[in-house]
N, C-alpha and C positions, 0 to 999 in steps of 0.2 A: 172400456176393454171388454172382450167377449171370449167365449169358448174356453172357459177356465175349468169346467167340470172334468173333462177328460184329461187335461194337462195336469191337474192336481193328482189324478189317479196315477199318472205315469211316473210320479216320484216315489211310489211305494216300492217295497220289495225286501225280501229276506230269504236266505237259503238254509242256514243251519242254526240250530237253537242250543242255548245254554247260557250260563252267566259269563260275561266277559270280564276278565281280570284287567287291571290297568295296563295299557300298552307299554311295551318295553321302551326304555330310553332310546332315542334315535341318534345315530351318528350325524355329524354336521352336514355331510353331503346328502344323506338320506333325508334329513329335515329340509334341506334346501330344495330337494326334488319334490317332496310332499307339498311344500309351499307353492312351488311352481304349478303343480297339478291343481291345487286349490284355486290359485289365481285364474287359471284357464277356465275352470268351472264357473267361478264367480263372473267372469267376463261373459261367458255363454249365457248364464242365468240372467244377467242384467240385460243383454241384448234381446234375448228371446222373450223375456217377460214384457217387452215393449213392442212386440211384433216387428222388430227390426230385421229386415232381410239380410243385414250384415252378419247375422247369427251364423250364416253359412260359412263365413270365413273361419269360424272356430271348429268346423267339422273335419274329421279325419277323411282321408281319401275313400276308405271303405264305406263311410257314412254317405258320402256323395253318391257312390255307386248304389247305395241302398235307396236313396231318393229316386234314382233312375229306375230301380226295380219297382217302386211304388207307382211311378208314372206308367211303366209298361204293364203292370198289373191292372191299372185303371183302364188302359186301352184294350188289352188283349185277354185278360184273365177270364177263364171260364168260371162258372158257378162253383165247380169243384175246387178249383185253384183258390178262389177267393175265400172259401170256407176253411182253407188250410192256414190262412194268415191269422195271426193273433187278433183278438177282438179290437184292441186299441188301434192297431194298424188298419184293420178292416174298415173301421169308421172313417179313416183318412181316405182310403181308396174309394169308398162309396161316395164321399163328399166330392172328390175329384171328378168322378163320373157324373155326379149331379150338377156340377157347376161349370164344366169345361167341355169343349168339343174335342174329338180325337186330334183334330188338326192343331188346336191350341196346345194340347198336351205334348204332342210330338215335336212341336217347335221349340220346346224347352230342353236344353241339355241338363246334365245332372246338377250342376251348380244353380242354374236358373230354376230348376224344379225345387231345390231346397229353399232358395230365396222366396219362391212363391208360397211354399208351405208355411214358412215363418211369417211372411207378410200377411197371409190370410188367417193366421192364428190357428193353423192345423197342427202345429208342432211347437214345442218349447216349454218353458217353465212358466207357471202361472204367476201373475203379479201378486205381491203380498197383500193380505188384508190390512185394513187400517190398524196401525200399532204393531204390525209384524214386519219381518224382514224376509228377504229372499232366502231360499234354502241354501245352506252352506255344507261343505264336506267337513265332518267332525274328525275324520281320520282317513288317512290314505295309506294303502298298502301297495308298494311298488313290486311288480313281479317281472322277472326276466329283463329288468333294466329299461324296457321300452313300453311297458304296459302298467297301468295302475287302476286299482279298484277303490272307489270312494265309498264312504259310509255317510248316510244322510242324517245320522243322529247317533247318540250313544245307545248301547244295547238296551233292549226293553226289559231284560231280566231273563228272557227266553230266546232271544234272537239277535243276530247281527242285523243291523239295518243297512245291508249292502245296497249301493246305488249304482251310479254310472261307471262305465269303463272308459278310460282315456288312454290314448296312445301317443308316443312321441314320434313326430315326423319332422325332419329338417331342423331338429333342435328345439321344436316347439311342441307343447302339449296340446292335443286336439281331442275333442269330445266325440264319443260314439253314443249319441242319444238313443239309437235303436236298441242299445243294450238294456234299456228299461222296458222294452216292449212286452216281455212275458210278465213282468211285475204289474204293469198297467192292466194287462188283460186279466190277470188273477184278481185284481181289485175290482175291475168291472164285473167279473163273474160273481164276486161276493155281493156287489150292489144288486145284481140281477136276482140273486137268491133272497136277499133281505126284502127287496121290493115285491117279490112274488111275480116277477116279469119273465118273459122269455128273452133269449139272446136277441131275437129279431126286434122285439119291442124296444129293448135298450138301444140297439144300433140305430133304429129309426129316430129315437129321441136324440141321440148324440149327433147324428147327421143333420137333423133339423136345427140343433143348436149351432153346429158349425156354419150352416147356411144362414144363420140369423133369422130363421123362420120357425120359431118354437111352436107356433100354432098350426103349422102345416107339415105333418109327418110324411116323409117320402115313402114310396113303396119299394121295399127291398127286392120284391119279385122282379121289378123292372131294372133295378140297379144291379141285380145278379148277372144280367146279360152283358157280354163284352161290348164295348163301343165298336170294335172291329173284330170280325170273325176271321182269324188267321191261324191255321193249324201250325204253321212253322213258327210263328211268334210264340204260340203257347208252349211249344217244345223248348224254345230258347228260354222261356220264362222258367220252366222247370229246371233247366241247367244252371240258371243263375239264382236259384232259390236261397234265401239267407239261412245261415246256420244260427237260428235263434238261440240254441242251447250253448253257443259259445260263451254266452254270459255266465252260465253256470260253471263252465270249464275255468273261466277266469276267476270266479269266486272260490272255486275249489283250490286253485293255485294260490290265491290270497290266503285262504285258510291254512294251507300247508306252510306258507311262509310265516304266518303268525305262530303256528305250532312250533316250528323250528326256533322261533324267537322266545319260546317259553310261555305263550299265552294258553291259559287253562281251557278256555272255551274252545279254542282252535284244536288243541290236542284231543279234546273229547269229540268234537265234531268230525275231525279227520279219522279218529279211531273208530267211531261209530259207522261211518260210511265204509271204511275198509273192511271192518269185521262183518257187517251185515250184508254187504254187497247190494245195498239199497239203490245204488245208482250205477248199474253195470255198464251202461252206454258211455258214462263219463269216467268212471274209475273201476278197474277190475277188482273183484273181491279178493282180499288178502287177509285171511284170518290171523296169521301170525303177526303181521305188521300192525293190524288193527288192535290186537291185544297189547302190543307194546305201547302204542299211543294211549290206549285206555289206562294202562297201569301208570304211565307217566302223568297223565292228567289227574288220576286219583291221588298220586303222591304229591301233586301240586295243589291238592285241596279241592278238586272239582268233584262235587258230591254225586252228580249224575253219572260221571264216569266211574266213580267208585261202585255205584250200584250195578251198572252194566258189567263192569269187569268182574265183580264178585259172582254175579249170575253166570257169566261166561265160563268162569273157572270150573264150576260144577257141571254145567251143561256139556262142556267139551271133554270132561273126564270120561274115559272108557273104563267101566268096571272090570276088574279081574276076578274071575270066578274063585270063590273061596277066600278072597282077601277083602278087607275093609278099605274104605277110601284112605289114602295115605294121610297120616297125621299132619305132615307138613302142608299138604294141600288144604286140609280143613282149617289149620291155623292161619294160613295166608288168606283164605276166603273170609274168615272171621274179621281180620284186620280191615279189609275193604268194606265189608258189610257194616261194621260198626261205624266206620267213617261216614258212610252214606246215611245210616239211620240217624246218627247224631247231627248230620247236616240237613235232616228234614225230609228224606226221601221215604215216602210211605211204605213201599214194598220192602225196603230194606229194614224198616222198623219191625215188620212181621218176621222177616228172616232172622234178624238179630234175636228176637224173642225165642225162636226155635233153637238157635245155638245155646242160649242161656238155659233154656229148659232142659236140654240134653247134657249140659255141662261139657260141651264140645269145644275143641280147639284150645284147651287149656283154661277156659273160663270156669269159674265156680258155678255149680248148679244153683239156680235160684228161681223157683217157680213163680213167686210173687212178682219178681222183676220181669220175668219172661211175659207174664200176663199183662203187666203194665205196658210193655213195648207193643204187644199185640193190640191192646186197647187203643194206643195212640195210632196204630196202623188202621184200625177200624174207624176211628174218628176221622182219619184222613181219606176214607173211602175205599179201603181194601176189604171187600166183602168176605173173603175167606178168613179174615182175622177172627171173626166170631167163633168159627170152628176151632181155631187154635186156642182161644181163651178158654172155651169149655173143656177142651182136652187137658190143658195144663192144670186147671182147678180140680178136675175130677180124678186125674190119674197121677198127680204129683207123688213121687216116692218119699218126699219129706213130709212126714205126718203133720207137722205144725203149719205147713203151707197148703196142705190139701183142704179144699173148701167145697164139699159136695153141695151145700145149700146154694151157694153163689153159682156154682156150675149149673145147677138145675134152673135157676132163675134166668141165666143166659140161654140155656138150652130150650126154654119154653118158646122162644121166638123161632127157633129152628123147627120145633115140633109143629108149630102152627102152619108150616108149609112143607110138611114131611114128604108129600108126593113129588116135590121138586128137588129133594136132596139127592146128591150122588152117594156112592158107596161109602166113601171116607166120612162124610158128614153123618150118615146113618150110624156108622160105627162109633162116632163120637157121642151121639145122642144115647146110644146103648150104654156106653161107659158112664155117662152122667147118671142115667137111671139106676145103673147097678151101684154107683157110689152112694146113692141115697136109699138103697135097699129095695128098689122097685124092680126086682129080678125078672118077674114074668114079662113086664114091658121091655126090659132090657133084652131078653131072649127074642122077643118079637122084632125089635129094631135090628138086632144083630143078624137075624135070618134075612131081613129085608136087605141089609147091607151086602151079605154074601150073594144074595140073588141078583144084585146089580153089578157084580164083578164081571169083567171080561173073562173069556175062557182061559187066557194065558196069564191070569193074575198071579199064579204061582205062590210065592212066599207070602204075599199079602193075604191070599185066601187061607193059607195054613194058619197064619196068626189070628185072623178073624174067627176061624173055627175053634182055635184054642180058647179065645175069649168067650165064645159061645158056650163051650163046655164049662168054663168057670161060672158063668151066669146061671147055668142050669144047676150048679152045685151051690148057688147062693154065695158066690165068692167074687167080690169086686176086683176089677183089674187095676194094677198099679204099674206104671212104666218105670222099672228100676234099671233100665239099660240106656246106653247112649246109642241112638239109632245110627250115628256116623261110624260106630265101631262094629256094626253088624257086617259079617262077610257077605260079599255079593254071590248070587247064585248063578 
C-alpha cells in the first residue's frame, strides 16, 4: 500500500481547548443514531484504507460535488486559485495534473472522479500499522438531526479531537471527508515548520509520493499552470468554491449542543468564543451570553472557565468616581478566582494571593499565605509573581508576617535587571529597600519609578510620591489598607 503520509495527516484536528467532562448519558434514540454514524464511518474507513473505489458510495452528495471541484481545479485552476486551496487538497490537485490529461479528467463525472481518487490512493484513511486498528469515532454529536460531528479520540486534556462531518441522506449516514481538509493542512504546515522546509518543497515531496516516484520531485512551477486556459471556467470555479470553514461551523454547533447537555469543556469553549469574539466570521461576539456560559462552566468545576470569568468580572466593571468596587462583586470574583487557583491555573494563583494579602472579599488577611500563592504562581511561570511576593513580604501590615530580609533576597533578582523594570516593579524594590533601612537607595528607586509613570498616572503617582516622602524621612511603607476598598477617581 502507498501514499499514507498525507492520509495520516488528514485524520488530525481540533477546534476548541479545555478538559472534557464525561459525556452525558444518551437517550436510546440518540445512542442508536450515534451508532449508525459510527458504522458509516467504520465502513468508509475500511473501504478507503484498501484503496477500494467503492468508498465513493459512502460519500454525501456534497462530497461528490467536491470531487468535481477538484477535477475542475486540476484542469482550469489558475496559479492564484490553486494557492487558495488548503495544502492537503492542493497536493491532490497537483497530482491529478501530473498524472492525467485534461481529456481524461473531463471524461470523469463527480462519482467517477471520487472513485479514481480512492483507487489511486489520493484520498481516504491510512491502513493501520501492524498491531493497530483503523481509526474509530470515540464520540458522536448529532446536530440539527441530519448532521453529526465525530471525535477521533478522547480529549487530550486541552482539546476536543474533532474529526469528520457526516450527514444523513435518504435515511443513510454519509461521510464528508473534505471536512478534514483544514485539519490535514494544519498538520502539514506543522510538518513543514518542524522539517525546516517550504510549502513548495513539502508539496513536491507529497506529489512525488502520490505518483510513487519518491526520487523524482515534480516542478510545482510547471504544475501551477492550468491544463486548459479558460477564463469562463475559472470564473465558474470561483462560483463553486468550497466553504472549507463549514467544518468549524459544524464543530461550533456540536460544541453548543454539548454545552446545553452540561459538558464543562463545551460550556467553557462556547463562552470563551462568545465573550472574546475570537471567531467573528463564524459566531458574533456576545459578551453577556459569553459570561453566562463561562459562569455556568465555572460552577460545573471547569477551572479555566473560572479563571477567565473572574478576570472578566473585574475587567468589565466600570469604576464609579468616588466609590470603591462593590463588595458583592469583589466577593463573587474571589469565589471563582479561588476555584481556578485551587484547580491549578497559574494566573489565578497570583490573583488569589492578592485577594488574601488585601483581606478582600471577606477573606482573612494573611500575608504568608498570600506569598505562598504568589510563589506557586511564579513556579508555574507567572513572571509578575516575583513582584507580588516582594511587596507582600516588605509591606505586610501584620508585623509577625512581615519579612524584610526575605523580601530583599527576592528583590535582589529584580535589582540585577533594574533597567528593564517598569514603574510598579521599581516601586516594589524601593519598598523592599526601605523595609531593611536602606532609605537612600529606596529614594533612588522610588524616583525612578515615578519617572517611568505615564502622564495620566493620577492616583498611582500621588501614592508613589507619598511613599517617596516617607523614605526621605526614613520611614518604611506598610500597606494597612485594602486596595479593593479604595474609591475610584
